[in-house]
C-alpha positions in Angstrom: 0.6 2.6 21.0 4.0 2.0 22.6 5.4 2.9 19.1 3.1 6.2 18.9 4.8 7.1 22.0 8.7 6.4 20.7 8.0 8.2 17.5 6.4 11.3 19.5 9.3 11.5 21.7 11.4 10.9 18.9 11.1 14.7 17.9 9.3 14.4 14.7 8.6 17.3 12.1 6.1 19.5 13.5 3.4 18.6 11.0 4.2 15.0 11.4 4.0 15.5 15.3 0.4 17.1 14.8 -1.1 13.9 13.2 0.7 11.8 15.8 -0.7 13.3 18.7 -4.2 13.6 16.7 -3.9 9.4 16.4 -2.6 9.3 19.9 -5.7 11.4 21.7 -8.3 9.2 19.4 -6.3 5.9 21.1 -6.8 7.9 24.9 -10.5 8.1 23.9 -10.4 12.1 23.3 -13.6 12.9 21.5 -13.5 14.6 17.9 -14.4 18.4 19.1 -11.7 18.1 21.5 -8.6 17.3 20.2 -10.0 20.2 17.6 -9.8 22.4 20.4 -6.3 21.5 21.2 -4.4 20.4 17.9 -6.8 23.3 15.8 -7.0 20.6 13.0 -10.5 20.1 11.8 -12.2 16.6 11.8 -11.2 15.5 9.1 -7.7 15.8 9.4 -8.1 13.3 12.8 -9.6 10.8 10.7 -7.6 11.0 7.9 -4.2 10.1 10.0 -5.6 7.5 12.1 -7.0 5.7 9.4 -3.3 6.1 8.1 -2.2 5.0 11.4 -4.5 1.9 11.4 -3.8 0.4 8.0 0.6 1.7 7.8 1.4 2.1 11.4 3.5 5.3 12.3 4.6 5.0 8.8 1.6 6.5 7.6 2.4 9.9 9.7 5.6 10.8 8.1 5.6 12.9 5.4 6.1 11.7 2.1 7.7 14.3 0.3 10.9 16.4 1.1 10.3 17.8 -2.6 10.2 21.2 -4.8 8.3 24.0 -5.7 6.8 22.1 -8.2 4.1 20.4 -6.8 0.8 22.5 -7.4 -0.1 23.2 -11.2 -1.2 26.5 -12.6 -4.7 25.8 -11.8 -4.2 24.4 -7.6 -1.8 27.5 -6.9 -4.3 30.0 -8.1 -7.1 28.0 -5.6 -4.4 28.5 -2.7 -4.4 32.1 -3.8 -7.7 32.7 -3.4 -7.9 30.6 -0.2 -5.3 32.8 1.8 -7.3 36.0 0.5 -10.9 34.9 1.7 -9.0 34.3 5.4 -9.3 36.4 8.0 -6.2 35.0 9.6 -3.1 33.6 8.2 -0.5 31.3 9.9 2.6 29.3 8.0 1.7 25.7 9.8 -1.7 26.2 8.4 -1.0 26.4 5.1 2.0 23.6 5.6 -1.4 21.6 6.7 -3.6 22.6 3.7 -0.9 21.9 0.8 -0.9 18.8 2.6 -3.9 18.0 3.2 -5.3 19.0 0.2 -3.4 18.4 -2.7 -0.8 15.9 -1.1 2.5 19.1 -1.2 5.1 19.3 0.9 7.9 21.9 -0.2 11.4 21.2 0.7 11.9 24.9 1.7 10.2 27.5 3.6 10.5 30.5 1.3 8.1 28.7 -1.4 5.4 29.2 1.4 6.1 33.0 2.2 5.9 33.1 -1.8 2.5 32.0 -1.3 2.1 34.6 0.9 3.9 37.4 -1.0 2.1 37.0 -4.0 -1.5 37.0 -2.5 -0.5 40.0 -0.2 0.3 38.8 3.1 3.4 40.0 5.0 4.9 39.6 8.5 4.0 42.3 10.4 3.4 43.5 14.1 -0.6 43.3 15.6 -1.1 46.5 16.7 -3.3 46.4 19.9 -6.2 48.2 19.5 -9.1 49.0 22.4 -12.4 47.7 21.8 -14.1 50.7 24.7 -12.9 53.1 22.0 -16.0 55.2 20.7 -14.6 57.0 17.6 -17.7 59.3 17.1 -16.6 60.9 20.6 -12.8 60.9 19.9 -13.3 63.1 16.3 -16.3 65.7 18.9 -13.6 65.8 21.2 -10.7 66.9 19.4 -12.9 69.3 17.4 -14.2 70.7 20.7 -10.1 70.9 22.0 -9.3 72.7 18.4 -12.0 74.8 18.6 -11.2 75.9 22.4 -7.8 76.4 21.5 -8.9 78.7 18.5 -11.1 80.6 21.0 -7.8 81.7 23.0 -5.6 82.1 20.4 -4.4 85.5 21.7 -3.9 84.7 24.9 -1.8 82.0 23.7 0.0 83.8 21.3 0.9 86.5 23.7 2.2 83.9 26.1 -0.6 84.9 29.1 -1.9 81.0 29.0 0.1 78.1 28.3 -1.1 75.2 26.5 0.2 71.9 28.5 -0.6 68.4 27.2 0.4 66.3 30.1 0.8 62.4 30.2 2.5 59.6 33.0 5.7 57.0 31.7 6.0 54.7 33.6 10.0 53.3 32.8 11.0 50.1 33.3 14.5 48.4 32.9 12.8 46.0 30.5 12.5 48.5 28.5 16.3 49.1 27.1 16.2 46.2 25.4 14.6 45.9 21.8 16.0 45.3 17.7 19.3 46.7 17.2 22.0 46.7 15.3 24.7 43.5 15.8 26.8 41.0 14.6 24.7 38.1 13.4 26.6 35.7 14.7 26.7 37.2 18.1 24.5 37.8 21.0 23.6 41.3 22.6 23.3 41.0 25.9 22.6 43.8 28.6 23.1 43.4 32.3 19.7 43.7 34.3 19.0 42.7 37.4 15.5 43.5 37.8 13.7 43.8 34.3 10.2 45.3 36.1 11.9 47.7 38.5 10.0 51.3 37.6 10.5 54.9 37.5 7.4 57.3 36.9 8.0 60.2 34.8 4.9 63.0 34.7 5.1 64.9 31.3 4.5 68.3 30.1 4.7 69.8 26.6 4.2 73.6 26.0 2.1 73.3 23.2 3.2 76.7 21.6 7.0 76.2 22.4 7.2 73.1 21.4 9.6 72.3 25.0 9.3 69.4 27.2 9.6 69.4 30.9 9.6 66.2 32.6 10.2 64.9 36.8 10.3 61.6 38.2 8.1 60.6 41.0 7.4 57.4 42.9 4.5 56.7 41.4 1.4 58.1 39.7 -1.0 59.2 42.2 -3.1 62.3 43.3 -0.4 63.6 45.8 2.2 63.1 42.4 0.1 64.8 39.8 -0.4 68.0 42.3 3.4 68.5 43.2 3.9 68.0 39.4 1.4 71.5 38.5 3.2 72.9 41.8 6.4 72.6 39.7 4.7 73.9 36.3 3.3 76.4 38.3 6.7 77.8 38.9 7.9 77.4 35.6 4.9 80.0 34.6 4.6 81.9 37.3 3.1 84.8 35.7 0.4 82.9 33.0 -2.0 80.9 33.4 -2.2 77.2 33.0 -4.5 75.1 30.4 -4.0 71.7 31.0 -4.8 68.6 28.4 -4.6 65.1 30.1 -6.1 61.4 29.8 -9.3 60.1 32.0 -6.5 58.6 34.8 -8.3 58.6 38.1 -5.5 60.5 39.8 -6.5 63.3 37.5 -10.3 63.8 38.6 -9.7 62.6 42.6 -10.8 64.7 45.2 -7.9 66.0 46.3 -7.6 67.2 42.9 -10.6 68.7 42.7 -9.5 70.5 46.1 -6.0 71.6 45.0 -7.8 73.4 41.6 -10.7 75.4 44.4 -7.5 76.5 46.3 -5.8 77.8 43.0 -8.9 79.3 41.2 -10.8 80.3 44.2 -13.8 82.4 43.2 -12.5 83.3 39.9 -15.0 83.4 36.9 -14.1 79.6 34.3 -12.5 81.7 32.2 -10.0 83.4 34.1 -9.1 80.5 36.1 -5.2 80.3 36.9 -5.2 76.4 36.1 -7.8 74.7 33.7 -8.0 71.2 33.0 -9.6 69.3 30.4 -9.4 65.3 29.4 -9.0 63.5 26.3 -11.8 61.4 25.1 -11.6 57.8 27.2 -9.4 54.8 25.6 -7.5 57.4 22.9 -3.7 57.9 24.0 -3.1 59.2 20.3 -4.9 62.7 20.8 -2.1 63.0 23.4 1.0 64.2 21.3 3.2 63.1 24.3 2.8 60.0 23.7 5.3 60.4 20.5 7.7 61.9 22.9 7.9 59.2 25.7 8.0 56.7 22.2 11.4 58.7 20.9 13.4 58.5 24.3 12.4 54.9 24.5 13.9 54.8 21.1 17.1 56.6 22.3 18.0 54.2 24.9 17.6 51.2 22.9 19.7 52.4 20.8 22.1 53.3 23.2 22.0 50.1 24.9 25.8 49.8 25.2 25.5 52.3 27.2 22.9 51.3 30.0 25.3 49.3 32.6 22.7 50.1 35.4 18.8 51.5 36.0 20.4 54.5 37.3 22.3 55.1 33.2 18.9 54.1 31.8 16.6 56.8 34.2 19.4 59.7 33.5 19.5 59.0 29.4 15.8 58.6 29.6 15.4 62.3 31.2 17.9 63.7 29.8 17.2 63.0 25.7 13.9 64.9 26.7 13.8 67.4 28.9 14.0 71.0 28.0 13.9 70.0 24.7 11.9 71.1 22.0 9.9 68.5 19.8 8.8 69.2 16.4 6.2 66.2 14.8 3.6 66.3 13.1 0.9 65.6 15.8 1.7 69.0 17.6 -0.2 70.6 14.9 -3.2 68.4 15.0 -5.4 70.9 17.1 -3.8 73.7 14.7 -0.3 76.0 14.8 0.9 78.5 17.8 3.5 80.7 17.7 4.5 83.4 20.5 4.1 86.9 18.8 7.9 88.5 20.1 
C-alpha cells in the first residue's frame, strides 16, 4: 500500500492515476459500484488493474506504449469509429481508456485521438442550455398569436398611432467584460476587476417598427422599476398608444403593475387601451428580439476590454453602444415587417 501511495503522489499520467486510484480503493474495501461511481470506470477495468497490481506491483499500472498512430489496424479503426458514432456523449479520456483497454493502444500524440473524433463526425463545441420546461407547441402558438395581432393592427402601427415595443431586462455584471479576444500567444490578457459580481440592471425597449432601441438603468428588476420604465416610455411617445410585449417575470404581472395599468387605461375598451401588455410563452427568451441587442452590447464591451478600467466605464460603454441606436437583424422580422408611412 505504501508503494501505491507513493506512486499516486508522484503525479503520474492521468490514465495511470485512474488505475492506481481504482486499486487503492479496492484495497481500502470499497465496493466496485462505489468505485465506478467515483472514477467513472467499468467493473472490468477495476478487476483488470487490480490483478495487474497484484502480479507486477505499480509497474503493472504504468503505460506500456508511448508510441505512434500505427497500432490500430483497419478493422480496429473501423470498430472504434462505429463505437464513437453510437455514443450519446464523448470524452477524450474515455476514448483513451477504450483504446488502451480494448486494443492495448496508447497514442503518443493527442492529435491522433482528435483525428478519430473528426473522422467520426465529432467536433469540439460549446454546450447550449435548454430549459426542459419549454413547450414548443405553446411557443409556436404564442408566436402565431402575436403575428396575427400585429397584422390586425398594421394600419395603426404604420401610421404611427400605435407603437409596438419589445421589452426586456438585462443584469450586467462587471465580470461580463471578460471573454475570448485576440492577443499575443505568450501573454495573458488581464482586466482590472474589483468585484466581478457587481451589477447594474437595465430595462430596454425595442421599437418594432422603427427598430430604435431605448435603454434606462435601474437599481433592480422590480415592480417599481418596471412602472418607472413604462412612464419613461410614455414620455417618449406622448401622443401614441403603446403595445408592450415581454416575458412573464413576476414584476410584469404584479398587483402594483396591474393597478398602474388600470389607472392608465381607466374605462376604455380593450382595443383602445393606451397601454397594452402581452406576455411571451414561458421559458422562451428567443421570442424576444431584445435578447439579441443585449448580446451585441456585451460583445462590444468584451471587444473593448482595454478601455474598461472600471465598472463605471463598462456601464457607460454598454449603454452608449445601444441607446437610441437603430438595429437591423433577422429576428426583427420574425413577427412580420412594418414600416412607417411617410
